[in-house]
N, C-alpha and C positions, 0 to 999 in steps of 0.2 A: 504494499500500500504506499510505499515511499514516494512514488511518482504521482500520486493522486492529488486532486485538488478538492476544495470544499464541496463543490457540486457533486463529485463522485461519492464522497462520504455521505452526503445527504441522500443521494439516490440509493446507496447500499442500505441505509437505514430506513428507506421508504418514507422520508419526511420532506415537505416542501421548504420548510425553514426551521431554524433552531428552536423557535417557540413551540413547535410541534413535537419536540423530543419528549416522548412519553416515558413513564417510569419503566416500562418493560424494555425500552430501547436504551436506557441509560447504561445498563451492564454491557450490552453489545457495543455501544459507543466506547465505554471504558476499556473493554477487551481489545478493541481495534487501535487504541491510542498508541501503543508501543510500535506499531507497524507504520505509523504516519511520520512524515518528515517533521522535524522540530518546529519549523516555522508554521506549518499548517497546524500542528498540535496546539501551539500557543495562540494562534489566531482563532481556532475553534473554541478553545477554553474561554477566551475573552468574550465570545458571542454566546456561550452557554448560558441559558436563562437561570437565574438565581438558584444554584444547586442546593444551597443551605435551605432555601424555602421549600424546594421539592422534597428533600429529606425530612424536613420538619412536618410537612403536610402528610407524608407517609406515616410518620410516627403518630401524629395526631389522629389520623384515620384509624389506625390499629388500636390506639388508646380509647377512642370513642366506641369503637365496636366492642372492645373488651368491657368497657363500662356498661354498655347496653346488655351484654351477655351476663355480666355480674348482677345487674338489677333483675333481669328475668330469672336468673338462677335463685336469687334471694326470695323473689315472690313464690317460686315453685317450692323452695325449701319451707318457707313459712306456711304455705298451704298444707304440705305434708305433715309438718310438726303439729299444726292445729288439729288436723284430722286424727293424728296418733294420740294427741292429748285428750281429744273428745272420747276416743275409744277407751283409753285408760280410765277416764272419769266414770264411764259407763260400767266398766268392769269393777272398779272400786265400789260403785254403788251397789252392784250385784253381790259383791263379796260381803257387804255390810248386812245383808239379809240374814235373819236368824234361822230361816226354814230350809237352808241348803244342807244337803248331805255332804259327807266328806269327799265323795267322788265329784260332785258338782263343784265344790270349792277347788279341788285339785285341777279340774278342767279350766276353771276361770283363772287360776294362777298360771297354768300353762299358756293360755291365751295372752295374759298380761306379760309374761316372759317373752313370748314371740314378738309382741308389740314393741317392747323395749329393744329386742334384738334388731328389729327392722329399723328402728330409730338410729341405733348404733351403726348399722350397715349404711344407712343413708348419710350419716355424718362422715364416715370414711370415704364414701363415694364422692361426696361434695369436696372433701379436702383433696382428693386426687384431681377432680375437675378444676379446682382453683389453682392447683399446682401446674397443671397443663396449660391453663390460661396464662399464668404468669410466665411460663416458659416461652409462650408465643410472643408476649410483649417484649421480653428480653431478647428473643431472636430478631424481632423486627428492629429493635434498637441496634442490635449488633450489625444487621444488614445495612442499615442506614450509615452506621459508623464506618463499616467496611467500604461502602460506596464512596463516602467522603475521603477516606484514606486513599483509595484508588484515584479519585479525581485530583486531590491535592498532590498525591505522589506523581501523577502524570505531569502536573504543572511544574513541580520541583525538578523532576527528571529533565523536562524540556529546558528549563532555565539552566540547569547544570550542563547540559549538552552545549548550550549557547556559549557558556563561559569557557568550556574546554575548547571549543572551535575558535573562539577569540584569542585564546592563549597560544594557538598554534600558528 
């Protein structure tokens, strides 16, 4: 790609101008940078639309989606816990009756125990869900950071090549 010009790069990325450089094409652009001539690389970097803003927008979008998912999860959890508590209250009321046989009391205790077990399982499941969601947010941040490093690294590498060419 050393002999190419800006229009060839835009054509390879299938964009009419740099403002149309979408998130999915940023990585393709970054991967192609080492193959470009230094002058072209620096020229393109100068035209690149606010890279920091693009990365921040990506992180903000993931964060908002995560917040929305957390809110829906909390609503679902609360509904489950309320229903479980209602069942425990009903079982407690049944256990307080004096006319129950030992077998009936034992059956009610078993049902109460299963209810508590389901609540415990739901709590563990929720912690796993929250952990996975947090990993997603961290991964999105890492990708944005990596893309920033690639972008800045290309800029620094280009500037370093210019200095070495000037010293020769």
